[in-house]
N, C-alpha and C positions, 0 to 999 in steps of 0.2 A: 916911697914908691907905691904906685897904685896897681892893683891886680886887674888885668883885663882878660876876660875869657877868650879862649882860642876858637877860631872858626876856620873852616876849610871851604873852598869853592869846588863845585862839581859841574862840568859841562860835558855834553856829548857832541862829538864832532859831526855826527850825522844829523843832529837836530839844529845845531848852530849854523852849520854850513859856512858861508862867507862872512857871517856876522859873528864868528867866534870871538874875535878880539873885542868887539862891542859887548858881547855877553860877559866876557871875563871882566871887562872894565865895570860893568854894572854890578857884578857880584862884589868886586873889591870896594866900590863906592858904598854899597849897602852895608858891608861889614864895617867900614869906617864910621858911617852914620850911626850904626847901632852900638859902636864902642867896642868892637871885637879886635883882638890881635889876629890879623889875617896871616895864617901860617903857610898855606899851600893851595895851589889850584890843581885839582885832579881832572885830567882830561881823558875821557874814555872814548876810544875808537872801537866800534863794534867789529871791525875787521881783525882786531887782535885775537879774537876767539876766547878771551878771558871772561870770567863772570863780570857783569857790569859794575857791581858795587864792591867787589873784593878789595881793590886797592884803596878805595875810599874808607872802608871799614878798618883796614889795617893801619892806614895813616891816622885815622881818628883815634884809634887805640894808642898808637905810638906817641902821638902828640897830646893825648888827653884832651881832645877837642870837645867843646860844648855844643857846637852847631855846625851844620853844613848849609851853605847858601847856594841856591841854583837859580838860573834865569827864569825857569818856569817848571811846572809839574811835567811837561812834555819831555824833560830830560831824564825821566824815569820810565821804565817799561810800562806800556799801557797808558802813559800820561797821568799816572796816579802816584802820589807819594807813598812809598812802601811803609806799612805799619811796623815792620820789623826794624826798619832804619830809625823810625821815630822812637823806638824803645831804646836805642843807643844814643841818638843825637837829636837836638832840636833841628828841625828842617825849616829853612826860611826860603820863600820864593820871592824873586824880584817882581815878577809880573804874573798874576796879580800879587801884590805885596801881602803875604800871609805867613804866619808862623804856626808850625805844627809842633807843639811843645811836648816833650817827653815826660815831664813831671807836672801833671795836672794836679791842682790842689784838691784834696778830698773835701767833701762837704763838711762844714763845721757842725759839731754837735750842739744841740741847744744846751746852754748852761743852766744849772739849777738856779732858781730865783734866790737872790740875796735876802737873807732874813734879818730883819731889824733886831738889834740887841736891845732889849727893854730899857737900856740905860740912857 
């Protein structure tokens, strides 16, 4: 059995409009292409009055998700990927295709030179 990391999708109804089904399909396709186990599509409607990312964060925690895939940055407030979300999950956008990784690799230290053993 091979482990596949879990991903969620996130779309806003006010941003997708009539293209919502297309956006959801694009999110699922990218998850499959990147090798994720797609667990859930979080659909946010601003008319609900709830905080935009509350359900996404709760589901991500509950499902131990590694990433969230969105159609574009416009699906977040102000059209920008929230840094606080990137601290919890990798954020992947379909268009433009980009990944905002939560675990950036720190710079590697220079290793001390190997000393030849006189033998």
